[in-house]
Structures are given as C-alpha cells and as structure tokens.
C-alpha positions in Angstrom: 53.6 61.7 58.0 54.6 64.3 55.2 53.6 63.9 51.8 55.7 65.1 48.9 54.3 65.7 45.2 55.9 66.6 42.3 54.7 68.6 39.4 55.8 66.5 36.3 54.0 68.8 33.7 57.5 70.7 32.8 59.2 67.4 32.4 56.4 66.0 30.4 56.4 69.0 28.3 59.6 68.9 27.7 60.0 65.3 26.9 56.7 65.2 24.6 59.3 68.2 22.4 62.1 65.7 22.4 59.8 62.8 21.2 60.3 63.7 17.3 63.7 64.9 17.6 65.5 61.9 16.5 63.2 61.4 13.1 63.6 64.7 11.9 67.3 65.2 12.8 68.2 62.0 10.6 65.5 63.2 7.5 68.0 66.4 7.5 71.2 64.1 7.8 70.0 61.9 4.8 70.9 64.3 2.3 73.6 65.5 3.9 75.1 61.9 4.0 74.4 61.5 0.3 76.0 65.0 -0.1 79.4 63.6 1.4 79.4 60.1 -0.4 81.5 60.2 -3.4 80.1 60.4 -6.8 81.3 58.2 -9.8 78.5 56.4 -11.2 75.8 57.7 -9.1 75.7 54.0 -7.7 76.8 55.2 -3.8 74.5 57.8 -4.1 71.3 56.6 -5.4 72.1 53.6 -2.7 72.4 55.5 0.6 68.9 55.6 2.5 67.1 56.5 5.4 65.5 53.2 6.9 62.8 53.9 9.4 63.1 57.1 11.6 66.6 56.6 12.3 69.2 54.9 10.2 70.6 55.7 7.2 72.2 52.8 5.4 75.0 52.7 2.7 73.5 49.7 1.0 76.7 48.7 -1.8 79.6 46.4 -1.0 82.2 49.1 -1.5 80.7 51.7 1.1 83.3 50.8 3.6 86.0 51.1 1.5 84.6 54.7 0.6 83.8 55.1 4.2 87.4 55.0 4.8 88.5 57.9 2.3 89.5 55.6 -0.6 88.1 58.3 -2.7 89.6 61.5 -3.3 86.2 63.0 -3.4 85.5 62.4 0.5 89.1 61.9 1.8 87.4 62.4 5.2 84.7 59.4 4.4 81.1 60.3 5.1 80.1 59.0 8.1 82.3 61.3 10.3 80.6 64.6 8.4 77.6 63.6 9.1 78.0 62.5 12.7 79.3 66.2 12.8 76.1 67.6 11.0 73.9 65.1 13.6 75.7 66.7 16.7 75.3 70.4 15.3 71.5 69.5 14.5 70.6 68.2 17.9 72.2 71.1 19.6 70.6 73.8 17.3 67.0 71.6 18.1 67.9 71.0 21.6 68.5 75.0 21.9 65.2 76.2 20.5 63.3 73.9 23.1 61.2 76.2 25.7 
C-alpha cells in the first residue's frame, strides 16, 4: 500500500496571513464610505459606522435614497465607490502576501 503525505505548512501560513484581511480592509473602507457620503447637516456621515469587523452600516432612514444618487454631491451613491475601494484594497493586500 502506498501512502502520500501532504505538507500543509505553506497553505496554513497563507491562511494565517489572510485571516485578518476582512477586518483590516473594512477598517480602511469605513472612512472611504463616509467620505463618499454626501454632507448637508452631517447626520448621514456621523451615522455611518462600522459594526463588528466586517460590516459598515448607514443607520438613517434616507440612506437608500442617497445611495441611489439623490444627492448631486454623490451621484454614484456611496456603496459603489466603497465596493470599488474594497476590491482594490483586497487585491493590494493579497498581492503583498508571500
């Protein structure tokens, strides 16, 4: 009978490097989303917060309307630019991994 042993040390090292990626990316994405949120009274920006490691919440009733481009300050809304930022940041950080 033949036996094959797989050395998983490199894989385990890679997974260890990736485990903190979601939280690190979202920590950088929160200020980006706030920056892309239109400002009038400041309510929308002040109520856009990160919750937990991987969630950013726009906690006000008209968030959907602003995100649909209702404001001339952010015709693309704030979600799409933040998603683009997250994609770029993930690619940047994954590219740094050995």
